[in-house]
C-alpha positions as CSV (number, residue, x, y, z in Angstrom):
1,X,5.9,28.0,-9.1
2,X,8.7,25.5,-9.5
3,X,8.3,24.6,-5.8
4,X,4.6,23.7,-6.5
5,X,5.5,21.6,-9.5
6,X,8.1,19.7,-7.4
7,X,5.6,19.1,-4.6
8,X,3.0,17.8,-7.2
9,X,5.6,15.5,-8.7
10,X,6.5,14.2,-5.3
11,X,2.9,13.6,-4.5
12,X,2.4,11.6,-7.7
13,X,5.5,9.5,-7.0
14,X,4.2,8.7,-3.5
15,X,0.9,7.6,-5.0
16,X,2.7,5.0,-7.0
17,X,3.8,3.4,-3.8
18,X,0.4,1.8,-3.2
19,X,-0.8,-1.5,-4.7
20,X,-4.3,-2.9,-4.6
21,X,-4.6,-6.6,-3.7
22,X,-6.1,-8.8,-6.4
23,X,-7.1,-12.2,-5.0
24,X,-6.2,-14.8,-7.5
25,X,-7.2,-17.9,-5.4
26,X,-9.4,-20.0,-7.7
27,X,-9.3,-17.7,-10.7
28,X,-6.2,-15.8,-12.0
29,X,-7.6,-12.3,-12.2
30,X,-4.2,-10.8,-12.6
31,X,-3.6,-12.8,-15.8
32,X,-7.0,-11.7,-17.1
33,X,-6.3,-8.0,-16.2
34,X,-2.8,-8.0,-17.8
35,X,-4.1,-9.7,-21.0
36,X,-6.9,-7.1,-21.3
37,X,-9.8,-9.5,-20.9
38,X,-10.7,-8.2,-17.4
39,X,-11.3,-4.5,-17.6
40,X,-13.3,-3.9,-14.4
41,X,-12.1,-4.8,-10.9
42,X,-15.1,-5.6,-8.6
43,X,-15.6,-5.4,-4.9
44,X,-18.5,-6.0,-2.5
45,X,-18.0,-2.6,-0.8
46,X,-16.4,0.8,-1.6
47,X,-12.9,-0.3,-0.7
48,X,-11.3,1.1,-3.9
49,X,-13.0,4.5,-3.8
50,X,-9.9,6.2,-2.2
51,X,-7.9,5.1,-5.2
52,X,-10.2,6.5,-7.9
53,X,-8.2,8.4,-10.5
54,X,-4.9,7.1,-9.0
55,X,-2.2,5.0,-10.6
56,X,-1.7,1.9,-8.4
57,X,0.2,-1.3,-8.4
58,X,-1.6,-4.6,-9.0
59,X,-0.6,-7.1,-6.3
60,X,-1.3,-10.8,-6.9
61,X,-2.5,-12.4,-3.6
62,X,-4.2,-15.6,-2.6
63,X,-1.9,-18.0,-4.4
64,X,1.5,-17.8,-2.6
65,X,3.5,-14.7,-1.6
66,X,2.2,-11.3,-2.6
67,X,3.7,-10.2,-5.9
68,X,3.5,-6.9,-7.8
69,X,2.7,-7.8,-11.4
70,X,1.6,-4.5,-13.0
71,X,0.1,-1.1,-12.8
72,X,-3.3,0.5,-13.6
73,X,-5.3,3.6,-13.1
74,X,-8.5,3.2,-11.2
75,X,-11.4,4.7,-13.1
76,X,-14.7,6.2,-11.7
77,X,-16.6,3.6,-9.7
78,X,-20.1,2.5,-10.5
79,X,-22.6,0.3,-8.6
80,X,-23.9,-2.9,-10.2
81,X,-27.5,-4.0,-10.2
82,X,-28.1,-7.8,-10.4
83,X,-29.0,-7.5,-14.1
84,X,-26.0,-5.3,-14.9
85,X,-23.7,-7.7,-13.0
86,X,-24.8,-10.6,-15.3
87,X,-24.7,-8.4,-18.4
88,X,-21.2,-7.1,-17.5
89,X,-19.6,-10.5,-17.0
90,X,-17.4,-10.1,-20.1
91,X,-15.9,-7.0,-18.4
92,X,-15.4,-8.3,-14.8
93,X,-14.7,-12.0,-15.8
94,X,-16.0,-13.3,-12.5
95,X,-17.2,-16.9,-12.9
96,X,-20.8,-17.6,-12.0
97,X,-21.2,-19.2,-8.6
98,X,-17.6,-18.5,-7.6
99,X,-16.6,-16.9,-4.3
100,X,-16.4,-13.4,-5.9
101,X,-19.7,-13.7,-7.8
102,X,-22.1,-10.8,-7.1
103,X,-19.8,-7.9,-6.5
104,X,-21.6,-4.6,-6.0
105,X,-19.0,-2.1,-7.1
106,X,-17.1,-1.9,-10.4
107,X,-13.8,0.0,-10.9
108,X,-12.6,0.3,-14.5
109,X,-9.0,-0.5,-14.9
110,X,-7.3,2.0,-17.3
111,X,-3.9,2.1,-18.8
112,X,-2.9,-1.3,-17.6
113,X,0.8,-2.1,-17.9
114,X,2.6,-5.3,-16.7
115,X,5.9,-5.1,-14.9
116,X,8.6,-7.6,-13.9
117,X,7.3,-9.5,-10.9
118,X,8.4,-8.1,-7.6
119,X,7.9,-9.8,-4.2
120,X,6.0,-7.5,-1.8
121,X,6.5,-8.0,1.9
122,X,4.2,-5.3,3.2
123,X,0.7,-6.3,4.3
124,X,-2.8,-4.8,3.9
125,X,-6.3,-6.0,3.5
126,X,-7.3,-3.9,0.5
127,X,-4.0,-2.2,-0.5
128,X,-0.4,-2.3,0.6
129,X,2.9,-0.4,0.2
130,X,4.8,-1.4,-2.8
């Protein structure tokens, strides 16, 4: 029984070692997330599906070196329609006509917590080791 609890605790600790990339080139999404204004992360594909229900790091990319700036739990994904995308702009905060306009998948960001900035040297297209 204690062995199972220890394994589960270790499993949870290892999950904290992944951070999702948040591209802030052109629009500071990390600032919006940490301030509570951006409550939904968006992607064109299902790239964050594997992280659903997991606590992950938020890694600022696209404007200099990759930096860990906080943590969040990825909520249950949902698919946007064009109408829902426009109506949900106050949640995803993506500027109309910008490079990220028209995302198809939304991932609620839950229990967002900032952290002291930490330079991240690992690489990854969607996520990386933190």
